[in-house]
DORO-383842 format. One record per residue: residue in three letters; z, x, y of N, C-alpha, C, O in turn. Coordinates in steps of 0.05 Angstrom, whole numbers, plus 5000, padded with zeros to 4 digits. Layout:
ALAZXYZXYZXYZXY
...
***
This chain:
MET195251474297192351524286190451444310190251244325
MET188751754306186851724329183951614323182851634301
GLU182651504345180151384343178251634347178751854357
LEU175951544338173751674346172951724370172451954377
GLN172851524385171851594414174051734430173751824453
THR176651744413178551874432177752254425177752444441
LEU177152264401176552534397174352674408174352914413
LEU171852494414169352504425169652584458167852694470
ARG172352524470172952564494173452874507173152944530
ILE174353034485174853274487172553484501170253394505
PRO172953684506170753894527168254004513166154064523
ILE169154014477166654154465165453884452164253894431
TYR165653684463163253504458162553324479161953094478
GLU162753534503161453444528158453374522157753154530
LYS156653524509153953484504152853264479150653184471
ALA155853214472155052994445154952674458156752584471
SER152452554450152152294455152152074432150752144413
VAL153251834431153351614409150551484413149951324431
VAL148951574391146051404392145951194374143751074375
ALA147651104356147650904347150550824338152550954343
GLY150550554322153850494310155550534337157750634332
GLN155150494362156650434381159350254379161450294390
LYS158750074362161149864357163250014336165349904331
GLY162650254323164150334305165750584316166550744299
VAL166250624341166750794359170050834356171251034365
THR171450614341173850524341174750594320177150544319
ARG173650714297174250774269176851034272177251184291
LYS178051044254179951284255179151514242177751524221
VAL180051714256179351974250181552094238183352144254
HIS182352174207184152364195183652594195185452764193
ASN181052674196180053014190177353004200175852804203
VAL176853274205173953364213173353524193174953704186
ASN170753474182168953704167166353784175164853674191
MET166054004158162854124166162254184141163754324127
MET159854084132158554104108156154124112155454004132
ASP153854264097150954204088150854234063150554444051
ALA151154034056150054104016148453794014148953614030
PRO146553773990145553533985147553353974147253113980
ASP149853423958151353253947154153203958156153153943
ILE154253223991155853244010157653004002160053064000
LEU156952763999157652504002160552513980162752413986
SER159952643960162052583937165052753943166952753928
PHE164752903969166453143979168452974000170853044004
LEU167352754013168352594037170152384025169952294003
LYS172252314046174452094044174751904066173551954087
GLU175851714064176351554083177651674113179851804111
GLY176851644132177051764160176652044166178052174182
GLU174352134152173552404153170952394178169052234176
PHE171152564196168152564211166852794207167953014210
LEU164252764199162452984186160953124209160053004229
ILE160853354206158853454226157353674211158253844196
THR154453614218152653794198149953874212149053754232
THR148854044202146454064218143653934207141253964214
GLY144653784186142353614176140053814158137653734157
TYR140554014147138354164138137354084117134854064114
HIS139454004094138353854069137053604068136353504047
PHE136553464095135453204100133253224115131753034118
LYS132753494128130053504149127653364134125753304148
GLU127653314114124753254107125353004088123452874078
HIS127952934084128752714065130452514079132952524079
GLU128952324091129852164110131451974093133551874101
GLU130351904068132151714049134451774039136051604032
SER134852104037137152164029139652144048141952094043
LEU138152204076140152184098140551884103142651874115
ALA139651674100140051424095142051334076143951174080
LYS141451454055143851414029146351544037148251494022
LEU146851704058148551844065150551704079152851644071
VAL149351644106149951424125151551154106153851084110
GLU149951044088150450814075153250854061155250704065
GLY153051084045155151234032158551274051160851204045
MET157551384072159851434087161051184099163451184104
ALA159450994104160150764119162050554095163650384102
LYS161550614070162150454050165150574042167050444033
LYS165050854048167250974039169751004064171851114060
LYS169150884088170450844113170951064129172751084145
CYS168751284121168751474139168651454167167751234173
ALA169351664193169951634218166851624229166151414241
GLY165251804225162951804236161152014226162052134206
LEU158852094233157052284230155952344252154952184269
ALA156052694254155152834278153053044272153653274265
ILE150652974275148353124271148153364296147953284319
LYS148153594289146853824310144153874311143054044298
THR142753684331140153654338138853944348140254154348
LYS136253954356134754164364134654414340133954644347
ARG135154374322135054564307132854494277130654594273
PHE133954314263132454224239132253904248130953764231
PHE132953804264132853554273132253574302133753704317
GLU129653414314129053424342130653184353131653204375
HIS130952964341132752774346133752604323132852664301
VAL134852444323135952274303134152084295134051904311
PRO132352054274131451824264131151504275133151364271
ALA129251414284129851094289131050994272133350914277
SER130050984244130550804226133450854213134650674201
ILE134351104215137251244216139251094236141551044229
CYS138351054256140050974281139950664275141950524281
GLN137550524262137850234260139950144242141649964247
LEU139750304217141850284192144350324208145950134208
ALA144850514221147550564230149150324251151550284254
ASP146750194266147449974276148749774263150849684271
GLU147049674238147449504220149749514211151049304208
LEU150949764204152549784190155549884211157649944199
HIS155549894235156849934243158550234255160550264270
PHE156650424240156950674231156550864255154250894264
PRO158250974265156851144286155251434281155751584262
ILE153751484296151951674291152051794321152051664342
ILE152152114320152752214343150752494346150852684330
ASP148752474371146852614374148752904383149752874405
PHE149353104374150753354386149353584387148353694368
GLN149253664411148253884421149954084427151754004442
THR150254364422152254514434151754814425150954864402
ASP151954964438151555214432153355374419152655574407
GLU156355274422158155294403157655354376155755214367
THR158955564356158655504330160355284317162455204327
LEU159255194294160654914285163254954276164954774274
GLY163755254268166155264261168255274285170555204282
ALA167055384310169055364331169455044340171354954353
VAL167454914330167654624341169854424321171054224326
ILE169654574298172254484275174654594291175954434305
ASN175154804290177454894297178454744322180754644319
GLU177354704345177654614370178954294360181154194365
SER177154204346177553844337180153834320181853674327
LEU180553964300182753974284185754054302187853914301
SER185254294317187154324334188154114357190454114367
PHE185953924364186553704381188153474361190153344367
ILE187053484342188353244321191153274314192853084312
LEU191753654309194453674302196153604322198053464320
ASP195253744348197453664373197453354374199653254378
LYS195953234372196152884373198352814355200052654363
LYS198552904333199952824311202452934317204352784311
THR203253174327205453334328206953204349209453194348
ALA205153074376206352964400207852654389210052574396
GLU206152514373206752274361209152314337210552124332
LEU209352554326212052564311214252624326216452534320
GLN213952784346216052844367216452514377218352404366
GLN215652414388215452174400216751954379218451774382
ALA215352014357217351764334220051854331221751674330
MET220952124330223552274328225552174352227852104349
VAL224252184371225752104402226451844396228751784389
THR224451684399224751384392227251314369229251174373
HIS226551434347228251344328230551424334232351264326
GLN231551664348233951774356235051544375237351454374
LEU233651484388234251274411235551044404237650944412
PHE233450954383234250614376237050624354238550434350
SER237050914338238950934323241750904345243650754340
SER241651034363244451054385244450754395246650704405
TYR243150584396244050394404245650224383247550084391
ILE244950214355246150134331249450314333251550194327
LEU249250484338251750684336253750604357256150624351
GLN253050524380254050434409254650154402256350054417
GLY253649984383254449724382253049534400253949314405
LYS250749634411248349474419247049334404246649094406
GLY245949504385244949384358242149264364240649384379
ILE241549044353239148914348238348814373235948824378
GLU240348694393239848604419238348844433235948794438
LYS239149074440237349274451235249364445233949474463
ILE234249344420232649434409230549234410228249294407
MET231248974414229148734413228548794448226248864455
GLN230548774464229748834492227349034498225548994514
SER227749294480226149524485222949444479221149514494
ILE222449254454220549174446218649004468216449044476
GLN220948744476219748634492218448784522216248724531
THR220348994536219249184555216449234549214549144562
LEU216149414525214249534522211849354515209849494517
CYS211249114508209948894500208848774522206448734528
ASN211548714537211548534560210948244550209048124559
ALA212348154533212147904518215047914504216348104497
HIS215547604501218447554489217647624457215447584446
VAL220047764445219347764417222047594405223747474418
ALA221847624378223747474362224047564331222247664318
LEU226247524324226847664299227547414274229047224280
PHE226447424251226347214233227647334202226947554192
ASP229247184193230247254165228247194144226147094152
THR228347244115226147224095225246934095223246864083
HIS226946744108226346444106224946354125224146124124
GLY224646544147223246414177225446334195224846254218
HIS228146354187230246264204230946514226231346754222
GLU231046394248231046494275233946644277236146534278
LEU233246974277236247114280236547194310238747154319
PHE234647294326234747384354232347264369230247244357
TYR232547194389230147124412230947134437232747004447
THR229347334450229847504475229047294495229347364519
ASN227847024491227846844518230046614512229846444494
LYS232046644529234246564526233846244545235646074545
ARG231746214556232145934569230645714551231345474552
GLU228745804537227545584513227845664488227445904480
PRO228445464474228245494443225845534432223745444441
PHE226045694408223945734394222645524381224045364368
SER220045494382219045164375216945254360215445064360
LEU215745484345214145514332215245474306217645524303
PRO213345364280213845324256213645544238211645584224
MET216545734240216045974229216846074199216746294187
GLU217745794192218745704165215945704149215645844129
GLU214145554158211445524147209445784151207345824139
ALA210345924166208546204171209346404148207846514132
VAL212046414149213546584136212546524102211746704088
ALA212846244092212446254071209746274065209046264041
GLY208146304084204846434072204046644077201746724076
ALA206946804087205947104095204547304080203347494089
LYS204947204044203047404029200647344032199247514021
GLN199147094046196647134054195347174078192947184084
LEU197747194094197047284127196947654126196347754148
PHE197247754113198148034113195748214097195748194072
LEU194648324104192448444090193948694073196148774081
ARG192748794050194848994028195149234051197549294054
THR193549344065193949624075194949564098196049774107
SER195449274124196349254149199249244148200849154131
LYS199349354173202549444184203449204200205849154203
TYR201149054210201648764223199248544223197148584212
THR200048304236197648164227198347954255200547944265
THR196147824263195547714284194647454278192647464263
PHE195547174285195046964277195546734301196946764320
SER193946494294194846254315195546024300194445974279
PHE197545864312198545634300196545384313195945344336
LEU195945234286193845084301193944844315192044744327
HIS196944724312198144504334198744564359198844394377
THR199244854363199544954390197645154403197945224426
LYS195845234389193545444395195345724402194145904413
LYS197645744397199245914409198346224387197946194363
THR198146454400197146674381199646874382200346974403
VAL200646904363202847204353201847334346199347324344
THR203647604335202947844317205947894308207947934321
LEU205547884279207947944264208048194251205948304245
PHE210248284248210648584235212548504212214348344216
PRO212348604190214148584167216948814169216749064172
ILE218948674165221148894160222748924132223948744122
ALA222549144121223349214094226149084090227849134107
THR226648994077229848954072230848994038229049054022
HIS232548964030233849054004232348813985232048883961
THR231848643989230848423971227148503968225848663982
ARG226148353945223448353949222348173966219948133964
LYS223848043987221547994016222748094035224848224032
TYR221548044060221848204083222847924102222847684099
SER223848134125224347944152222547994167221248184158
TYR221447894192219947914214220747984236223147964243
LEU218948084250218948174284216348074287214348124274
LEU216647864312214647714323214647774348216847784359
ILE212147824363211247884388209647644398208147584379
GLU209347454420209247224430206147324439205747264462
HIS204747404431201647424436200147624424201447774410
GLN197547664426196347754408196448094421195448134443
VAL197448264411197848484422195248734413194148724391
SER194748934431192849074425194549384429195049474452
LEU195149494412197049664410195849974411194050044395
SER196750134428195850424429197450524407199350414397
GLY196650724400198050954382200850994383202450994364
SER201351024407204551114413206250834425208650864429
ALA205050574431206450404422206750234395208650104389
LEU204350254379204750174353206950364337208550274320
LEU206650614345208950824330212350784337214350814322
THR212350714362214650624378215550294363217950244360
ILE213750134357215149834342215249904315216449744300
GLU214050104304214550194278217450314270218750274250
GLN218150504293220550594288222950474296225250564295
ALA222150214307223549954317224049794294226349704292
THR222049734273222249624249224349804228226249734214
ASN223450014232224950244209228250184219229850084203
VAL228950244244232050214250233249934247235549904238
LEU231749714255231949414248232849464217235249444210
SER231049524203231349524171233349634164234449534144
PHE234549864176236649904164239449804171241349814155
GLU239649714200241449534211241849224192243849124182
MET239449154193239448864172240648944144242048784132
MET240049174135241249224108244149304110245549284090
ARG245149394134247649484131249549224136251749214126
GLN248449034151249348804155249848604137251648444137
GLN247248654115247648474091249248604072249848474053
ALA249948844074251949014056255248894058256948854041
LEU255148844091257748734096258248424090260348314086
TYR255548294092255748004086256348034058258547944054
GLU254948164030255348144007258048213998259048133976
ALA259448374018262348494004263648234014264948143995
GLU263848064036265147844038264047604014265447414006
ARG262447624010261247413991262747403961263647203948
ARG262747723955264847753932267447703939268647603920
ARG268447723954271247663962271247343957272847263940
LYS269947213966269946963966269846813941271146613936
ASN267946963922267446913899270346943879271446793863
ASP270847183887273147313868275747043870276946943851
PHE275946963898278146743906277446513887279346413876
PHE275146423882274346223871274446223843274846023829
ASN274046463836274846523804277946533802279046443782
GLN278846593814282346643813283346293819285446203810
LEU281846173833282745853840283045763819285245713810
VAL280045693800279345543775280945653748281045523727
ASN281945903753283645993730286246033730287346213717
ASN287545823748290045793751291846053760294346073756
TYR289946243772291546533786293946473803296246563800
TYR293346323818295646183839297545993828296545773824
LYS300146023822301645863816302945603833303545373826
THR303145733858304545583882302745453900300645503890
LEU302345333918299945223940301245473963299445563978
GLU303145553966304045783978302746073977302446223995
ASP302246103947301146303942297846353950296846563957
ALA296846103947293646083955293045983988290846013999
SER294745913996294645854029293246054040290946014049
PHE294446304040293246534058290546594047288746554063
GLN290046654028287146694018285546464022283146534024
ALA286046164023284645964030283945964056281545944062
GLN285746004076284446014100282946184112281846134134
MET282746434096280546664103277946634095276046764102
MET278046344073275446304064274246034077272145924070
GLY275845964095275145704110276245434103275745224114
LEU278345484079279945264068282045204075283645384076
SER282844994080285944854090287644794067287444584054
ALA289345004061291844874042292244534043292244404023
GLY292544434067293744204064291543994058292143754060
ASN288644094051286343874049286043864017286644044000
SER284743564011283743563992281043613985279543574004
TYR279843693966276743773967275043643947276443613927
ILE272543543944270643423926269143703920268243853937
CYS268943733898267244003888264143923872263943843848
ALA262343963889259643953880258744243864259544473872
VAL257044203842256344513829253644463829253044223826
GLY251444663833248844643836248144863814249445053807
LYS245344753803244544923787240944923793239644723800
ILE239845203787237345163793235345143764235645293745
HIS233544963765231744923739229845083740227845053754
SER230445293724228445533721229345673699231645743698
THR227345753676228345883653228746193665230046363653
PHE227746243683228446593689228446563723226446503736
THR230946623733231346683758232146943771234546973773
PRO230747123781231147403788234147453800235047283815
TYR235447633794238047733809237947693844239747613858
SER235347773852235447743881234347493888234547413911
ASP233247373873232847003880235846923883236546783902
ASP237447013863240246833872241746883894243246723905
ASP241147143903242747233931241247053954242346933972
MET237847073949237046923971237146583978237146453999
ILE237246523948237646223952240746233966240846093987
TYR243146373960245446233964245546353996247446274009
GLU243646514006243346504034241646294050241746224074
LEU240146204030238445954048240445704045240545504060
LEU241645744027243745464027246145494042247345284048
GLN247145774051248445794074248245774102249945754119
TYR245645784104244345704129244345474140245145384161
GLU242745344114242345044111244944844120244644654134
LEU247844924109250144834113250844904137252244744149
SER250145144152251645234182249345044201250244984223
THR246644954194246044774209245844454212244644314228
GLY247944394186247644124185250644044200252044174215
HIS250843764191253543664204255743564183257243384189
THR255943704158257543634137258743924132257744144128
GLU261543824134263244094122263744154097265044004083
ALA262944364089262544484058263144864065262544984085
VAL264244954045264545154032263445324010264345283988
LEU261345514014259745503993260845773978261645973990
PHE260745753951261445943935259046003911257545823905
PHE258746283897257346343877259346423845260446643844
TYR259446253826260346303806259846193778260045953771
ASP259246383765258346323735256146233738255646023727
ASN253746373756251646303764251146013771249345883762
LEU252245953781253045613793253345673823254345873834
TYR252145463836253245433864255245233869254845003861
ILE257645313883260145143882260045123907259945333920
LEU260344813923260644753948262944493948262844283935
LEU264644573965267744513968267144293991266244404011
PHE267344033994267043824017269843734017271243703997
THR270543694047272443534053272343244053270143134059
PRO274543084047274042814041272842654061271142484054
HIS273442694089271642544105268842594103267342464118
SER268042744091264742854091263542704069261042694068
GLN265342544048264442404028261742264032259842304017
PRO261542074053259041924056256842084062254741974060
MET256842324068254942504073253742694054251542814057
ILE255742724032255142884011252542874000251443083995
ILE251442663994248842623979246442713993244542833984
GLU247142614028244942684043244743014051242643104061
CYS247943234045247043384049245643534022244143724025
LEU246343434000245143533975242743533973241543723963
HIS241243303981238443183988237143484002235343633992
ARG238243524023237743674038237544024030235844204036
LEU239444034017240244354001237144373979235744573977
GLN236744083966234644093946232344143956230944333947
GLU231443993977228944073992228444374004226244494006
ALA230044424010230044734025229444894003227745064005
VAL230944863976230245053958227744983944226845163930
TYR226344763945224244693934221344823954219144903948
ARG222544783977220544914000219845184002217545284003
HIS222345314002221845623994221545733973220345943974
TYR222545653946221945793922220645633899220245723877
ASP219645313908218245153889219745123867218645083845
LYS222645133870224445063845225844813848225844703870
ARG227044683826227944443829231544503823232144623803
MET233044443836235444443838237344163835236843973850
SER239344153819239943953807243944003814244844233813
PHE245643783820247743763827249743603811249043373804
GLY251943693804254043533789256343533816256643693834
VAL257543313810259843223838262043173824261343053804
GLY265243213828267043183809268743003830267642953852
ASN271242913824273042733837274642933858274843183855
GLN275742803879277542863898279443003881280442903860
SER279843243890282143413888285043323903285043333927
GLN286843273892290143203892290743463918292143413938
SER289743673914290843963931289544143924288444133902
LEU289144363939287944603931287444743907285344853899
LEU290444713891290744783867289644593844289744653820
THR288844383852287244213828283844203829282344053816
ILE283444403849280444423855279144483828276844413823
ALA280744603812279144683784278544383769276344303760
ASP280644273771280143943758277143843768275443753752
SER276843863793274143773809272443813794270943663783
TYR272744193793270444383788269044303757266744333748
LYS271544203745270644213711268943933715266643913707
GLU270043743726268343473724265643513732263843413719
ALA264943683757263143713772260643903747258143873747
VAL262044063730260044253713259443963693257043903691
GLU261043833682260743613662258743443666257043373650
ALA259343323698256743193708254343273710252343123710
LEU254243573712251743683713249743753690247443813687
GLU252243703673250843743641249843553635248243573616
THR250043253649249343013634246342883646245242673641
ILE245343113664243143023680241043153662240643383653
HIS239742883661235942983641234643113665234643013687
PHE233543363660231743483679229543413686228443493707
LYS228343213667225643093667225242883685223142783694
ASP227742833691228342583709228542643738230742663749
GLN227042653748226842743782228942613802230142723820
SER229242313790230842143808233442173808234742073827
LYS234842303787236942293780238242613772239342693751
LEU237642763803238643063802241543113817242543323824
ILE242242883820245142883828246842673815246242443820
GLN248742703800250142633782253442613791254842813793
PHE254342393793257342383801259042343773258442163756
TYR261542543770263142463748263742253740264142133761
GLN264242103722264841793714268041853702268541973682
PRO269841743718272641833701273041643680272541403680
LYS274241833658275341673635277641623632278141473613
GLN280141723648282641663643283641523668282541533689
PHE286341373662287641243684288241423705288141343728
LYS289041673701289741873716287441983739287942043762
GLU284941993727283042103741282341923757280841993774
LEU283041633756282141423773284341413796283941313818
LEU286541513788288741563809288141773831288941763854
ARG286641963820285942183832284042123859284242243880
LEU282341923853280641833877282341723900281341683922
LEU284641663895286241503917287341813937287842053930
PRO287441683962289141913979292041993970293641833961
ALA292442283973294942343960296942213977298942153964
ASN297042143999299442024020300041694007302241594004
ASP297641584003298041313992299441333965301341183961
LEU298741543943299641573919303141573925304741403916
GLN303741773939305841843946307941603955310141573944
ASP306941453976308541203981308641023960310640883959
TYR306840993944307140773923309240863904310740683898
TYR309741123893311541173874314241193885316241163871
SER314141243916316841263931318241043938320641013939
GLN316040853943317140533942317740393918319340213916
THR316240483899317140343876319340413857320240263840
LEU320240723864322140803847325140923867327141053861
GLU323940793899326640823915329440923908330541143914
GLY330340683891332840693887333940923872335941043879
LEU332440993847332441263830332241453844333941633841
LEU330541483859329641783877332141793895332842023899
GLN333841583907335541683921338141763910340041843923
TYR337941713882341241713867341641983862339942163862
ASP344641983856346042263864343842463840343042393817
LYS343442683854342042853840341943003815340143123805
LYS344742963806345743043778344042883757342442983741
ASP344842593762343842383740341442293745340542133729
ARG339842373767337242233773335242303753333842133742
SER335242553748333042623726333242473702331142373693
ILE336342433687336642383663335842033663334541933645
LEU336741893683335641623689332841583690331941383677
LEU331141763705327841753704327141793676325541653664
ASP328341973666327042063640327441833623325441733612
THR329741733619330341493598328941283608328241123590
LEU328141193636326340933640323741023630322940893611
GLU322341213638319641253628319641233597318241043588
THR321141403578321541423559321041143548319141073535
TYR323540973559323140623555320940493551320240343533
LEU319640603575317140413580314940533568312940403573
ASN314440723555312740873539312640753507310840733491
SER315640683506316540593478316540333475318140223460
ASN314140163496314139903492317139773497317639563485
CYS318839863514321439733517322839713493324439523493
GLN322839823474324639813449326540043451326140283450
ILE329339873453332340063451332040273431332240513437
SER331440193401332140423381329840613380330140813368
GLU327640553394324940763391326040933413326141173408
THR326840843437327540993457330141203451329941443454
ALA332141093442334541243432334041513411335141723411
LYS331841423392331241593374329641843390330342073384
GLN327641813408326341933418327542133437326342343441
LEU330542093452331842193468334342323455335942453468
PHE334642263428337242343408339642283418341542433415
VAL339842023433342541873436342941673425341141603410
HIS345141513427345541313417344441053430344241053455
ARG343840833417342840603429344040473451342840303464
ASN347040563457348840413473347840553499347540443520
THR347540823493347041013517344940903530345240833553
VAL342440883517340540733527340640453536338740343548
ILE342440343531342740053542343740103568342739983587
TYR345840273571346940313597345540413614345640323637
ARG343640643608342440713630340440583636339640673658
ILE338640333625337540173634338539993649337139923668
GLU340939873646342239673662342739853687342139753710
LYS343640103684343940263711341540293721341840333746
CYS338940303714336640343731335640033748334640003771
GLU336039893735336039583743337439543769336339423787
GLU340039663771342339653788341439833812342139763835
LEU340040043809339040153826336540113844336240153868
LEU334340013819332239903835332339593845330639493860
LYS334539453836335739193848333339003838332538823854
ARG332539023821330338783808330738873779331739083772
PRO329938663762329538683732327038833724325038813738
ILE327038943707324439143697323239053667321839203653
HIS324138803662322838723638319938553638318338533619
THR319738453668317338263671314538453662314238703664
SER312738283654310138443657309438633677309038873675
GLU309638463703309038543726310438813732309039023733
GLU312838823736314839013740314339243716314439473724
THR313939203696313139413677311239583681311539823676
LEU308739463691305839533697305539693722303739853726
ARG307739623742308739743768309439983768308440173781
LEU311840003748313540233736311740463726311840703733
ARG310340333710308640543690307040653710306940903709
VAL305540533729303340713746305340823763304241003775
ALA307540813769309041013788309841243772309541463781
PHE310741203749311341473731308541633727308341883725
GLN306341453726303341623721303141813749302242043748
ILE303941693772302841793795305141983801304542183814
PHE307941963793309942153800309242443778310042663786
SER308142423758307142643741305142793758305243033764
LEU302942593767301042723778301042903804299543093808
VAL302642823818303042923850305443163845305743353861
HIS307043123825308543373822307643623810308243853816
ALA305843533787304243753776302643873796301844113793
ASN301843753818300343903841301544063855300244183873
***
């Protein structure tokens, strides 16, 4: 966009001089108009440069003052008066008013017709705009070629660094650094706070803003980059820039191409996220029948088929959360997890944020969840609560931990801000057993039932079934025979055989309890 002082440099304005409002010569010129009419002000628009003989104001100085005031209020570019015809010179009172308003008044003396002045001025403006458009096309094609060649964001950022002779950085909608041209020093400015207040930083019509950080006194220039969401990413230049039209146009083209590239990357990211969420959906709805079926997909999601996991389920405390906010909160949580020290895999399922923690990260789970809550509150001014389930015994029992986490979440009283993380309280004996490491459980039942487990495979299951039924029937022979549909002597024989293989009596209270626990573990482990 052209400034008035640039237009006044062309030859046809050789005899023109700025007699008032010198500070306003940087006003932008959109159009040049010629008009001699008493109601001229109603036809003028922002950025218009008016050339007139002043015929209707030659004896009405107050009307000329109203015109100057009106043009300044409409943000017109300036007023040129062809003197030595109806005005010998611009009145002093008008010059004083123009100085106060920083509105340029030009004393224009020329032998050319005003029509010729208008034509040459408009031709110059059009030539300038044409050159800018051509440069914009070339720049856009160049930056687009970087993307197509796989050089992408880094090459564009380096080009902007060269143009501005300053380090530049790229930030996402939360103020997290995506790229920084200064490889020697980490970026140290508090961009999270700056981006959080970006709505106040940008004027409604501004394409960029310049501001300083209070604690460092460092000045930066920030350009918004449109994304698929309601919020922006940002391009930062590490000083106050005074950009010419061509330089500003280059940066605008860079932000456009960066916008497309970031939206492309976002589309790939969302496709991957949908794939993760589909996997979790299948996992908790028992789509996978064996561990082998789930293991390949699990590895692609960052899970290990051989690990146990603790499930945490998060929910936003809000009566209404826009869909785009769900996406951005997910990205925020993912970033926070990537910068922390707690191993966790994030999913989004049934409008809930799901985190799967490895068992050895258990001591840090609360610390991690608190950090996620603080991040959500800092960026979105929303409260987030978590329910945490027990440790699963395998990948296939994550569904149990998930259901427990959901149940724990539902017990949270939203008004009690001190209890926004709730752990599931076990209600059954098997749930208590699941809290123990799988290897320890397997060792326990293997040692307790060792003799039976090593017995002939054909009769082993019969003896195990008989012993379990016998224990569940409070060691009553008749009741056991009734449930197994066999003669009571058969039950007696089988129980004696069990004692022989176990090499110990089974009727003491201590041994009965031990065997009952072993059978509970046996059913739990084999169910997994």
